[in-house]
BALUM-902631 format. One record per residue (C-alpha): residue in three letters; x, y, z; chain. Coordinates in steps of 0.25 Angstrom, whole numbers, padded with zeros to 4 digits. Example, Ala and Ser with C-alpha at 12.3 -4.5 7.8 and 13.67 -1.06 7.14 Angstrom:
2
  rest     px     py     pz  kette
   ALA   0049  -0018   0031      A
   SER   0055  -0004   0029      A
END
This chain:
233
  rest     px     py     pz  kette
   UNK   0235  -0153   0274      A
   UNK   0238  -0153   0259      A
   UNK   0237  -0167   0252      A
   UNK   0242  -0170   0238      A
   UNK   0232  -0180   0233      A
   UNK   0234  -0192   0225      A
   UNK   0228  -0206   0223      A
   UNK   0232  -0218   0230      A
   UNK   0226  -0232   0229      A
   UNK   0228  -0244   0238      A
   UNK   0222  -0257   0233      A
   UNK   0222  -0271   0240      A
   UNK   0217  -0284   0233      A
   UNK   0219  -0298   0236      A
   UNK   0220  -0304   0222      A
   UNK   0229  -0301   0211      A
   UNK   0217  -0298   0202      A
   UNK   0211  -0289   0212      A
   UNK   0223  -0281   0214      A
   UNK   0224  -0279   0199      A
   UNK   0210  -0275   0198      A
   UNK   0211  -0266   0210      A
   UNK   0224  -0260   0204      A
   UNK   0217  -0257   0191      A
   UNK   0205  -0251   0198      A
   UNK   0214  -0242   0206      A
   UNK   0221  -0238   0194      A
   UNK   0209  -0234   0187      A
   UNK   0203  -0227   0199      A
   UNK   0216  -0219   0201      A
   UNK   0216  -0215   0187      A
   UNK   0202  -0211   0187      A
   UNK   0204  -0203   0200      A
   UNK   0216  -0196   0194      A
   UNK   0209  -0193   0181      A
   UNK   0197  -0187   0188      A
   UNK   0206  -0178   0197      A
   UNK   0214  -0174   0185      A
   UNK   0202  -0171   0176      A
   UNK   0196  -0163   0187      A
   UNK   0209  -0155   0188      A
   UNK   0209  -0152   0173      A
   UNK   0195  -0147   0174      A
   UNK   0200  -0137   0184      A
   UNK   0212  -0133   0175      A
   UNK   0216  -0118   0175      A
   UNK   0210  -0110   0164      A
   UNK   0224  -0104   0162      A
   UNK   0235  -0115   0163      A
   UNK   0248  -0110   0170      A
   UNK   0263  -0113   0167      A
   UNK   0267  -0119   0180      A
   UNK   0281  -0122   0186      A
   UNK   0281  -0132   0197      A
   UNK   0293  -0135   0207      A
   UNK   0291  -0147   0215      A
   UNK   0282  -0154   0205      A
   UNK   0288  -0168   0206      A
   UNK   0285  -0172   0220      A
   UNK   0273  -0174   0228      A
   UNK   0264  -0161   0228      A
   UNK   0270  -0156   0215      A
   UNK   0267  -0170   0208      A
   UNK   0252  -0168   0210      A
   UNK   0252  -0153   0208      A
   UNK   0259  -0154   0195      A
   UNK   0249  -0164   0190      A
   UNK   0237  -0155   0194      A
   UNK   0243  -0143   0187      A
   UNK   0245  -0150   0174      A
   UNK   0231  -0156   0175      A
   UNK   0226  -0142   0176      A
   UNK   0233  -0138   0163      A
   UNK   0245  -0130   0168      A
   UNK   0258  -0131   0162      A
   UNK   0267  -0137   0173      A
   UNK   0282  -0137   0173      A
   UNK   0290  -0144   0185      A
   UNK   0304  -0138   0189      A
   UNK   0313  -0148   0195      A
   UNK   0328  -0151   0196      A
   UNK   0325  -0162   0186      A
   UNK   0331  -0173   0195      A
   UNK   0319  -0182   0195      A
   UNK   0307  -0185   0185      A
   UNK   0298  -0173   0183      A
   UNK   0285  -0181   0183      A
   UNK   0282  -0195   0189      A
   UNK   0269  -0203   0188      A
   UNK   0261  -0203   0201      A
   UNK   0251  -0213   0205      A
   UNK   0239  -0204   0202      A
   UNK   0244  -0203   0187      A
   UNK   0239  -0212   0176      A
   UNK   0249  -0215   0165      A
   UNK   0242  -0206   0156      A
   UNK   0241  -0194   0165      A
   UNK   0256  -0195   0169      A
   UNK   0260  -0195   0155      A
   UNK   0252  -0183   0152      A
   UNK   0256  -0176   0165      A
   UNK   0271  -0179   0163      A
   UNK   0270  -0173   0149      A
   UNK   0264  -0160   0154      A
   UNK   0274  -0157   0164      A
   UNK   0286  -0148   0160      A
   UNK   0299  -0148   0168      A
   UNK   0310  -0138   0171      A
   UNK   0323  -0144   0177      A
   UNK   0329  -0134   0186      A
   UNK   0334  -0132   0201      A
   UNK   0325  -0122   0206      A
   UNK   0336  -0116   0215      A
   UNK   0344  -0113   0203      A
   UNK   0339  -0099   0200      A
   UNK   0347  -0098   0187      A
   UNK   0342  -0111   0182      A
   UNK   0328  -0108   0186      A
   UNK   0328  -0095   0179      A
   UNK   0333  -0101   0166      A
   UNK   0323  -0113   0166      A
   UNK   0311  -0104   0170      A
   UNK   0314  -0092   0160      A
   UNK   0303  -0090   0151      A
   UNK   0294  -0101   0156      A
   UNK   0283  -0092   0160      A
   UNK   0277  -0100   0172      A
   UNK   0265  -0095   0178      A
   UNK   0265  -0103   0191      A
   UNK   0275  -0110   0200      A
   UNK   0271  -0121   0209      A
   UNK   0283  -0123   0219      A
   UNK   0281  -0135   0227      A
   UNK   0295  -0138   0232      A
   UNK   0302  -0124   0236      A
   UNK   0307  -0123   0250      A
   UNK   0314  -0110   0251      A
   UNK   0313  -0096   0245      A
   UNK   0326  -0099   0237      A
   UNK   0318  -0110   0230      A
   UNK   0308  -0101   0224      A
   UNK   0316  -0089   0220      A
   UNK   0322  -0094   0207      A
   UNK   0308  -0098   0202      A
   UNK   0302  -0085   0206      A
   UNK   0314  -0078   0199      A
   UNK   0313  -0086   0186      A
   UNK   0297  -0084   0186      A
   UNK   0294  -0069   0190      A
   UNK   0281  -0069   0183      A
   UNK   0274  -0081   0190      A
   UNK   0259  -0080   0192      A
   UNK   0260  -0088   0205      A
   UNK   0270  -0096   0213      A
   UNK   0264  -0108   0221      A
   UNK   0272  -0112   0232      A
   UNK   0271  -0125   0241      A
   UNK   0275  -0119   0255      A
   UNK   0272  -0126   0268      A
   UNK   0263  -0124   0280      A
   UNK   0276  -0126   0288      A
   UNK   0278  -0111   0286      A
   UNK   0267  -0108   0296      A
   UNK   0270  -0104   0311      A
   UNK   0266  -0117   0319      A
   UNK   0252  -0115   0325      A
   UNK   0241  -0124   0331      A
   UNK   0231  -0117   0323      A
   UNK   0227  -0125   0310      A
   UNK   0226  -0124   0298      A
   UNK   0236  -0113   0294      A
   UNK   0232  -0102   0284      A
   UNK   0240  -0093   0276      A
   UNK   0240  -0081   0286      A
   UNK   0245  -0090   0297      A
   UNK   0259  -0086   0303      A
   UNK   0271  -0092   0297      A
   UNK   0284  -0097   0303      A
   UNK   0297  -0091   0297      A
   UNK   0305  -0101   0305      A
   UNK   0297  -0113   0299      A
   UNK   0305  -0124   0293      A
   UNK   0297  -0120   0281      A
   UNK   0303  -0106   0281      A
   UNK   0307  -0108   0266      A
   UNK   0293  -0109   0262      A
   UNK   0289  -0097   0269      A
   UNK   0301  -0089   0263      A
   UNK   0296  -0093   0249      A
   UNK   0282  -0088   0252      A
   UNK   0288  -0075   0258      A
   UNK   0296  -0073   0246      A
   UNK   0285  -0075   0236      A
   UNK   0277  -0065   0243      A
   UNK   0288  -0055   0244      A
   UNK   0290  -0055   0229      A
   UNK   0275  -0053   0226      A
   UNK   0274  -0067   0219      A
   UNK   0260  -0073   0217      A
   UNK   0262  -0085   0225      A
   UNK   0254  -0096   0232      A
   UNK   0260  -0104   0244      A
   UNK   0254  -0117   0248      A
   UNK   0257  -0121   0263      A
   UNK   0254  -0135   0264      A
   UNK   0255  -0143   0277      A
   UNK   0258  -0158   0276      A
   UNK   0256  -0163   0261      A
   UNK   0254  -0178   0259      A
   UNK   0249  -0187   0248      A
   UNK   0255  -0196   0237      A
   UNK   0269  -0194   0233      A
   UNK   0272  -0187   0246      A
   UNK   0287  -0188   0249      A
   UNK   0286  -0183   0263      A
   UNK   0280  -0192   0274      A
   UNK   0272  -0180   0281      A
   UNK   0261  -0190   0285      A
   UNK   0270  -0195   0296      A
   UNK   0267  -0183   0304      A
   UNK   0253  -0187   0305      A
   UNK   0256  -0201   0309      A
   UNK   0265  -0196   0320      A
   UNK   0254  -0187   0325      A
   UNK   0244  -0199   0325      A
   UNK   0254  -0208   0332      A
   UNK   0256  -0198   0343      A
   UNK   0241  -0195   0344      A
   UNK   0243  -0180   0340      A
   UNK   0232  -0172   0332      A
   UNK   0232  -0173   0317      A
   UNK   0231  -0159   0311      A
   UNK   0223  -0160   0298      A
END
C-alpha cells in the first residue's frame, strides 16, 4: 500500500488558556517537522535540476509531489484546464513556505485532450520529464507525447488494478495482467509507451490514502473488519 504522508495533530484541553497554549505548541511542532522534512529534501536535491511538466498536480498525490519536486530544486510547471486555483495552502504549509512554493510553480492552462492546443502551448518549452498523475486512457497521453518528442522520461501513475486477480501477494512487475480489467486504460497507456520506445516509469499503486484524499478507500478495510475477513497489508 502506498501512503501520501502529511501531518495531522489532534489536541484536547479543558481550559481556554490551555487550548491556546496547546494550539501554539502544535503549530510550532508542525512547523518544525515540516521544516525538517523539507530541509532534508533540499539536502538530497538533484545535482542537475530538471524542467518538469506535471498533470494532476492540484489534488491529493500531486499536491505533495509538486512540493517535493520544488524542494529538490526542479522547475515545476502544472498543466491544468485553469478552472480552479493552481496552488492552495495545505495544513503542512507554513505561510512562509506556501508563499515561496506558490511563486515557484509555473502554470499552463490547457485541455490535455485538445491535441492542437497542447502542441501550441508546449512548443519550445523543452521539458525534460513529465509526471502524469491523472491520465486514464491512451488518448490522454498521446497529445503530450506528440508535443514533447524528446522527453528524458515519462512517469505515469498507473494502478495495481491492471494485474490479473490472484491470491498471491504482493504483486511484482512480471505478474500477469488482465486486459479486461476496469483499469484497462492504464494498461493501454503502458503498452503504448513501450511500443513507441519511450523511456517511461509506470507506478502501480494499490489503495492510496492520507491527507487530502478525496476517495474514501479506507471504507474497504472497515467493511472487511466488520465482516471478520482478513486484512491484506
